[in-house]
Biotite code that builds the C-alpha atoms (Angstrom):
import biotite.structure as struc

atoms = struc.array([
    struc.Atom([15.836, -12.034, -29.150], chain_id="A", res_id=1, res_name="MET", atom_name="CA", element="C"),
    struc.Atom([16.968, -8.885, -30.975], chain_id="A", res_id=2, res_name="TYR", atom_name="CA", element="C"),
    struc.Atom([13.601, -7.272, -30.226], chain_id="A", res_id=3, res_name="GLU", atom_name="CA", element="C"),
    struc.Atom([14.091, -8.059, -26.545], chain_id="A", res_id=4, res_name="LYS", atom_name="CA", element="C"),
    struc.Atom([17.475, -6.310, -26.695], chain_id="A", res_id=5, res_name="TYR", atom_name="CA", element="C"),
    struc.Atom([15.987, -3.171, -28.247], chain_id="A", res_id=6, res_name="ILE", atom_name="CA", element="C"),
    struc.Atom([13.091, -3.213, -25.754], chain_id="A", res_id=7, res_name="GLU", atom_name="CA", element="C"),
    struc.Atom([15.555, -3.343, -22.859], chain_id="A", res_id=8, res_name="PHE", atom_name="CA", element="C"),
    struc.Atom([17.567, -0.409, -24.213], chain_id="A", res_id=9, res_name="LEU", atom_name="CA", element="C"),
    struc.Atom([14.422, 1.643, -24.769], chain_id="A", res_id=10, res_name="LYS", atom_name="CA", element="C"),
    struc.Atom([13.020, 0.786, -21.332], chain_id="A", res_id=11, res_name="LYS", atom_name="CA", element="C"),
    struc.Atom([16.100, 2.308, -19.698], chain_id="A", res_id=12, res_name="TYR", atom_name="CA", element="C"),
    struc.Atom([16.322, 5.170, -22.219], chain_id="A", res_id=13, res_name="GLU", atom_name="CA", element="C"),
    struc.Atom([19.626, 3.906, -23.623], chain_id="A", res_id=14, res_name="LEU", atom_name="CA", element="C"),
    struc.Atom([18.563, 3.388, -27.227], chain_id="A", res_id=15, res_name="TYR", atom_name="CA", element="C"),
    struc.Atom([20.043, 5.855, -29.676], chain_id="A", res_id=16, res_name="ASP", atom_name="CA", element="C"),
    struc.Atom([19.303, 5.384, -33.381], chain_id="A", res_id=17, res_name="GLN", atom_name="CA", element="C"),
    struc.Atom([22.261, 7.597, -34.359], chain_id="A", res_id=18, res_name="ASP", atom_name="CA", element="C"),
    struc.Atom([24.613, 5.256, -32.487], chain_id="A", res_id=19, res_name="VAL", atom_name="CA", element="C"),
    struc.Atom([23.077, 2.202, -34.175], chain_id="A", res_id=20, res_name="PHE", atom_name="CA", element="C"),
    struc.Atom([23.411, 3.862, -37.576], chain_id="A", res_id=21, res_name="ASP", atom_name="CA", element="C"),
    struc.Atom([27.008, 4.851, -36.874], chain_id="A", res_id=22, res_name="TYR", atom_name="CA", element="C"),
    struc.Atom([28.159, 1.432, -35.717], chain_id="A", res_id=23, res_name="ILE", atom_name="CA", element="C"),
    struc.Atom([26.285, -0.604, -38.346], chain_id="A", res_id=24, res_name="SER", atom_name="CA", element="C"),
    struc.Atom([29.238, -0.457, -40.755], chain_id="A", res_id=25, res_name="THR", atom_name="CA", element="C"),
    struc.Atom([31.869, -0.821, -38.030], chain_id="A", res_id=26, res_name="ARG", atom_name="CA", element="C"),
    struc.Atom([30.598, -3.922, -36.277], chain_id="A", res_id=27, res_name="MET", atom_name="CA", element="C"),
    struc.Atom([31.752, -7.530, -36.315], chain_id="A", res_id=28, res_name="ILE", atom_name="CA", element="C"),
    struc.Atom([29.371, -10.267, -35.187], chain_id="A", res_id=29, res_name="ILE", atom_name="CA", element="C"),
    struc.Atom([30.846, -13.465, -33.721], chain_id="A", res_id=30, res_name="VAL", atom_name="CA", element="C"),
    struc.Atom([29.622, -16.735, -32.251], chain_id="A", res_id=31, res_name="ASP", atom_name="CA", element="C"),
    struc.Atom([30.381, -16.293, -28.548], chain_id="A", res_id=32, res_name="TYR", atom_name="CA", element="C"),
    struc.Atom([30.527, -20.065, -28.039], chain_id="A", res_id=33, res_name="LYS", atom_name="CA", element="C"),
    struc.Atom([33.536, -20.352, -30.347], chain_id="A", res_id=34, res_name="HIS", atom_name="CA", element="C"),
    struc.Atom([36.689, -20.752, -28.218], chain_id="A", res_id=35, res_name="PRO", atom_name="CA", element="C"),
    struc.Atom([38.486, -17.803, -29.837], chain_id="A", res_id=36, res_name="ASP", atom_name="CA", element="C"),
    struc.Atom([35.507, -15.422, -29.832], chain_id="A", res_id=37, res_name="ALA", atom_name="CA", element="C"),
    struc.Atom([35.633, -14.209, -26.231], chain_id="A", res_id=38, res_name="LYS", atom_name="CA", element="C"),
    struc.Atom([39.021, -12.607, -26.806], chain_id="A", res_id=39, res_name="ALA", atom_name="CA", element="C"),
    struc.Atom([37.557, -10.607, -29.708], chain_id="A", res_id=40, res_name="LEU", atom_name="CA", element="C"),
    struc.Atom([34.417, -9.292, -28.023], chain_id="A", res_id=41, res_name="ILE", atom_name="CA", element="C"),
    struc.Atom([34.623, -5.657, -27.038], chain_id="A", res_id=42, res_name="GLY", atom_name="CA", element="C"),
    struc.Atom([34.227, -2.030, -27.971], chain_id="A", res_id=43, res_name="CYS", atom_name="CA", element="C"),
    struc.Atom([37.435, -0.466, -29.217], chain_id="A", res_id=44, res_name="PHE", atom_name="CA", element="C"),
    struc.Atom([38.087, 3.240, -29.683], chain_id="A", res_id=45, res_name="PRO", atom_name="CA", element="C"),
    struc.Atom([40.355, 4.116, -32.587], chain_id="A", res_id=46, res_name="ILE", atom_name="CA", element="C"),
    struc.Atom([42.619, 6.829, -31.213], chain_id="A", res_id=47, res_name="VAL", atom_name="CA", element="C"),
    struc.Atom([44.685, 9.038, -33.510], chain_id="A", res_id=48, res_name="ARG", atom_name="CA", element="C"),
    struc.Atom([46.915, 11.815, -32.190], chain_id="A", res_id=49, res_name="CYS", atom_name="CA", element="C"),
    struc.Atom([45.285, 11.407, -28.777], chain_id="A", res_id=50, res_name="GLY", atom_name="CA", element="C"),
    struc.Atom([41.708, 11.907, -30.020], chain_id="A", res_id=51, res_name="PHE", atom_name="CA", element="C"),
    struc.Atom([38.911, 9.392, -30.516], chain_id="A", res_id=52, res_name="VAL", atom_name="CA", element="C"),
    struc.Atom([38.672, 9.113, -34.294], chain_id="A", res_id=53, res_name="ASP", atom_name="CA", element="C"),
    struc.Atom([36.477, 6.045, -34.756], chain_id="A", res_id=54, res_name="ASP", atom_name="CA", element="C"),
    struc.Atom([35.055, 2.992, -32.990], chain_id="A", res_id=55, res_name="ILE", atom_name="CA", element="C"),
    struc.Atom([34.981, -0.732, -33.720], chain_id="A", res_id=56, res_name="ARG", atom_name="CA", element="C"),
    struc.Atom([32.538, -3.077, -32.027], chain_id="A", res_id=57, res_name="LEU", atom_name="CA", element="C"),
    struc.Atom([32.762, -6.850, -31.849], chain_id="A", res_id=58, res_name="CYS", atom_name="CA", element="C"),
    struc.Atom([29.740, -8.526, -30.259], chain_id="A", res_id=59, res_name="VAL", atom_name="CA", element="C"),
    struc.Atom([28.115, -11.947, -30.310], chain_id="A", res_id=60, res_name="PRO", atom_name="CA", element="C"),
    struc.Atom([25.088, -12.653, -32.427], chain_id="A", res_id=61, res_name="LYS", atom_name="CA", element="C"),
    struc.Atom([22.084, -12.391, -30.105], chain_id="A", res_id=62, res_name="ILE", atom_name="CA", element="C"),
    struc.Atom([20.786, -15.933, -29.704], chain_id="A", res_id=63, res_name="VAL", atom_name="CA", element="C"),
    struc.Atom([20.112, -16.232, -25.957], chain_id="A", res_id=64, res_name="ASP", atom_name="CA", element="C"),
    struc.Atom([20.172, -14.295, -22.688], chain_id="A", res_id=65, res_name="ASP", atom_name="CA", element="C"),
    struc.Atom([23.931, -14.625, -22.331], chain_id="A", res_id=66, res_name="ILE", atom_name="CA", element="C"),
    struc.Atom([24.704, -13.168, -25.753], chain_id="A", res_id=67, res_name="SER", atom_name="CA", element="C"),
    struc.Atom([22.068, -10.479, -25.194], chain_id="A", res_id=68, res_name="LEU", atom_name="CA", element="C"),
    struc.Atom([23.681, -9.472, -21.890], chain_id="A", res_id=69, res_name="SER", atom_name="CA", element="C"),
    struc.Atom([27.070, -9.268, -23.634], chain_id="A", res_id=70, res_name="MET", atom_name="CA", element="C"),
    struc.Atom([25.558, -6.957, -26.245], chain_id="A", res_id=71, res_name="ASN", atom_name="CA", element="C"),
    struc.Atom([24.083, -4.736, -23.526], chain_id="A", res_id=72, res_name="ILE", atom_name="CA", element="C"),
    struc.Atom([27.480, -4.532, -21.847], chain_id="A", res_id=73, res_name="HIS", atom_name="CA", element="C"),
    struc.Atom([29.338, -3.613, -25.039], chain_id="A", res_id=74, res_name="GLU", atom_name="CA", element="C"),
    struc.Atom([26.609, -1.214, -26.185], chain_id="A", res_id=75, res_name="TYR", atom_name="CA", element="C"),
    struc.Atom([27.065, 0.783, -22.965], chain_id="A", res_id=76, res_name="LEU", atom_name="CA", element="C"),
    struc.Atom([30.777, 1.005, -23.724], chain_id="A", res_id=77, res_name="HIS", atom_name="CA", element="C"),
    struc.Atom([29.868, 2.114, -27.234], chain_id="A", res_id=78, res_name="LEU", atom_name="CA", element="C"),
    struc.Atom([27.591, 4.885, -25.953], chain_id="A", res_id=79, res_name="LEU", atom_name="CA", element="C"),
    struc.Atom([30.351, 6.200, -23.733], chain_id="A", res_id=80, res_name="SER", atom_name="CA", element="C"),
    struc.Atom([32.982, 6.170, -26.479], chain_id="A", res_id=81, res_name="ILE", atom_name="CA", element="C"),
    struc.Atom([30.560, 7.568, -29.076], chain_id="A", res_id=82, res_name="TYR", atom_name="CA", element="C"),
    struc.Atom([30.136, 10.678, -26.919], chain_id="A", res_id=83, res_name="LYS", atom_name="CA", element="C"),
    struc.Atom([33.920, 11.108, -27.005], chain_id="A", res_id=84, res_name="LYS", atom_name="CA", element="C"),
    struc.Atom([34.276, 11.067, -30.811], chain_id="A", res_id=85, res_name="LEU", atom_name="CA", element="C"),
    struc.Atom([36.540, 13.927, -31.830], chain_id="A", res_id=86, res_name="GLY", atom_name="CA", element="C"),
    struc.Atom([37.567, 14.550, -28.246], chain_id="A", res_id=87, res_name="LYS", atom_name="CA", element="C"),
    struc.Atom([40.719, 13.733, -26.356], chain_id="A", res_id=88, res_name="GLU", atom_name="CA", element="C"),
    struc.Atom([40.816, 10.093, -25.283], chain_id="A", res_id=89, res_name="TYR", atom_name="CA", element="C"),
    struc.Atom([41.120, 9.452, -21.579], chain_id="A", res_id=90, res_name="LYS", atom_name="CA", element="C"),
    struc.Atom([40.390, 6.194, -19.841], chain_id="A", res_id=91, res_name="GLU", atom_name="CA", element="C"),
    struc.Atom([38.239, 6.552, -16.783], chain_id="A", res_id=92, res_name="ASP", atom_name="CA", element="C"),
    struc.Atom([38.416, 4.149, -13.863], chain_id="A", res_id=93, res_name="LYS", atom_name="CA", element="C"),
    struc.Atom([34.596, 4.137, -13.838], chain_id="A", res_id=94, res_name="PHE", atom_name="CA", element="C"),
    struc.Atom([34.182, 3.168, -17.529], chain_id="A", res_id=95, res_name="ASP", atom_name="CA", element="C"),
    struc.Atom([33.273, -0.409, -16.606], chain_id="A", res_id=96, res_name="GLU", atom_name="CA", element="C"),
    struc.Atom([30.624, 0.377, -13.981], chain_id="A", res_id=97, res_name="LEU", atom_name="CA", element="C"),
    struc.Atom([27.646, 1.301, -16.149], chain_id="A", res_id=98, res_name="LEU", atom_name="CA", element="C"),
    struc.Atom([28.043, -1.611, -18.587], chain_id="A", res_id=99, res_name="PRO", atom_name="CA", element="C"),
    struc.Atom([28.275, -4.108, -15.717], chain_id="A", res_id=100, res_name="VAL", atom_name="CA", element="C"),
    struc.Atom([25.331, -2.558, -13.894], chain_id="A", res_id=101, res_name="LEU", atom_name="CA", element="C"),
    struc.Atom([22.980, -2.813, -16.874], chain_id="A", res_id=102, res_name="PHE", atom_name="CA", element="C"),
    struc.Atom([24.232, -6.292, -17.694], chain_id="A", res_id=103, res_name="GLU", atom_name="CA", element="C"),
    struc.Atom([23.368, -7.296, -14.110], chain_id="A", res_id=104, res_name="PHE", atom_name="CA", element="C"),
    struc.Atom([19.957, -5.630, -14.298], chain_id="A", res_id=105, res_name="ILE", atom_name="CA", element="C"),
    struc.Atom([19.131, -7.598, -17.434], chain_id="A", res_id=106, res_name="TYR", atom_name="CA", element="C"),
    struc.Atom([20.424, -10.884, -16.040], chain_id="A", res_id=107, res_name="LEU", atom_name="CA", element="C"),
    struc.Atom([18.663, -10.496, -12.693], chain_id="A", res_id=108, res_name="SER", atom_name="CA", element="C"),
    struc.Atom([15.329, -10.655, -14.522], chain_id="A", res_id=109, res_name="ASP", atom_name="CA", element="C"),
    struc.Atom([16.248, -13.095, -17.277], chain_id="A", res_id=110, res_name="ASN", atom_name="CA", element="C"),
    struc.Atom([19.055, -15.441, -16.259], chain_id="A", res_id=111, res_name="ASN", atom_name="CA", element="C"),
    struc.Atom([19.869, -15.415, -12.514], chain_id="A", res_id=112, res_name="PRO", atom_name="CA", element="C"),
    struc.Atom([22.203, -18.408, -12.852], chain_id="A", res_id=113, res_name="GLU", atom_name="CA", element="C"),
    struc.Atom([24.445, -16.617, -15.314], chain_id="A", res_id=114, res_name="TYR", atom_name="CA", element="C"),
    struc.Atom([24.217, -13.483, -13.172], chain_id="A", res_id=115, res_name="LEU", atom_name="CA", element="C"),
    struc.Atom([25.831, -15.402, -10.310], chain_id="A", res_id=116, res_name="GLU", atom_name="CA", element="C"),
    struc.Atom([28.589, -16.587, -12.643], chain_id="A", res_id=117, res_name="GLU", atom_name="CA", element="C"),
    struc.Atom([29.229, -13.005, -13.800], chain_id="A", res_id=118, res_name="ARG", atom_name="CA", element="C"),
    struc.Atom([29.303, -11.750, -10.215], chain_id="A", res_id=119, res_name="LYS", atom_name="CA", element="C"),
    struc.Atom([31.964, -14.332, -9.351], chain_id="A", res_id=120, res_name="LYS", atom_name="CA", element="C"),
    struc.Atom([34.003, -13.291, -12.371], chain_id="A", res_id=121, res_name="TYR", atom_name="CA", element="C"),
    struc.Atom([33.766, -9.594, -11.519], chain_id="A", res_id=122, res_name="VAL", atom_name="CA", element="C"),
    struc.Atom([34.687, -10.288, -7.890], chain_id="A", res_id=123, res_name="MET", atom_name="CA", element="C"),
    struc.Atom([37.848, -12.004, -9.131], chain_id="A", res_id=124, res_name="SER", atom_name="CA", element="C"),
    struc.Atom([38.908, -8.792, -10.906], chain_id="A", res_id=125, res_name="CYS", atom_name="CA", element="C"),
    struc.Atom([41.161, -6.250, -9.281], chain_id="A", res_id=126, res_name="ARG", atom_name="CA", element="C"),
    struc.Atom([38.788, -3.338, -9.797], chain_id="A", res_id=127, res_name="ASP", atom_name="CA", element="C"),
    struc.Atom([37.513, -2.316, -6.363], chain_id="A", res_id=128, res_name="SER", atom_name="CA", element="C"),
    struc.Atom([34.837, -0.086, -7.929], chain_id="A", res_id=129, res_name="ASN", atom_name="CA", element="C"),
    struc.Atom([33.307, -3.127, -9.619], chain_id="A", res_id=130, res_name="LEU", atom_name="CA", element="C"),
    struc.Atom([33.353, -5.051, -6.353], chain_id="A", res_id=131, res_name="LYS", atom_name="CA", element="C"),
    struc.Atom([31.554, -2.165, -4.629], chain_id="A", res_id=132, res_name="LYS", atom_name="CA", element="C"),
    struc.Atom([29.009, -2.191, -7.460], chain_id="A", res_id=133, res_name="LEU", atom_name="CA", element="C"),
    struc.Atom([28.285, -5.878, -6.875], chain_id="A", res_id=134, res_name="ILE", atom_name="CA", element="C"),
    struc.Atom([27.796, -5.353, -3.141], chain_id="A", res_id=135, res_name="HIS", atom_name="CA", element="C"),
    struc.Atom([25.456, -2.418, -3.813], chain_id="A", res_id=136, res_name="THR", atom_name="CA", element="C"),
    struc.Atom([23.555, -4.425, -6.422], chain_id="A", res_id=137, res_name="PHE", atom_name="CA", element="C"),
    struc.Atom([23.156, -7.375, -4.046], chain_id="A", res_id=138, res_name="GLU", atom_name="CA", element="C"),
    struc.Atom([21.907, -5.097, -1.257], chain_id="A", res_id=139, res_name="GLU", atom_name="CA", element="C"),
    struc.Atom([19.305, -3.603, -3.615], chain_id="A", res_id=140, res_name="LYS", atom_name="CA", element="C"),
    struc.Atom([18.223, -7.110, -4.630], chain_id="A", res_id=141, res_name="GLU", atom_name="CA", element="C"),
    struc.Atom([17.721, -8.063, -0.972], chain_id="A", res_id=142, res_name="LYS", atom_name="CA", element="C"),
    struc.Atom([15.550, -4.998, -0.394], chain_id="A", res_id=143, res_name="VAL", atom_name="CA", element="C"),
    struc.Atom([13.432, -5.790, -3.472], chain_id="A", res_id=144, res_name="LEU", atom_name="CA", element="C"),
    struc.Atom([13.005, -9.418, -2.415], chain_id="A", res_id=145, res_name="ILE", atom_name="CA", element="C"),
    struc.Atom([11.740, -8.375, 1.039], chain_id="A", res_id=146, res_name="ARG", atom_name="CA", element="C"),
    struc.Atom([9.013, -6.179, -0.494], chain_id="A", res_id=147, res_name="LYS", atom_name="CA", element="C"),
])
């Protein structure tokens, strides 16, 4: 499954060996099926004096399409934060869009049932940008299905 993860990142030109090298000593791997694990999963900037000083990543071990999609999501957060190392930390209201989009792209081809579950979860969130993303994604899917 790990190879599938790397292939996906390379296919969409998201793979960055420097990022993988950087995070290799700052990463925690968890079993996403453990009841307490979901609260731990995420990409966390370490901010000191207002600047991004370091990053910690907690992701599930890649064992299936669900854990792989979670890794894609968190990796996209990691890429964004990695580019901010040494710079002033500012949250952006669009920070969640790219990770969700690529998670959906992966799931649409590999686990449509879980994709529907994720869409429902995202629609329950307050973020209107994410809701717009889902509508756009669904419209694109309809166009592709018609072809």
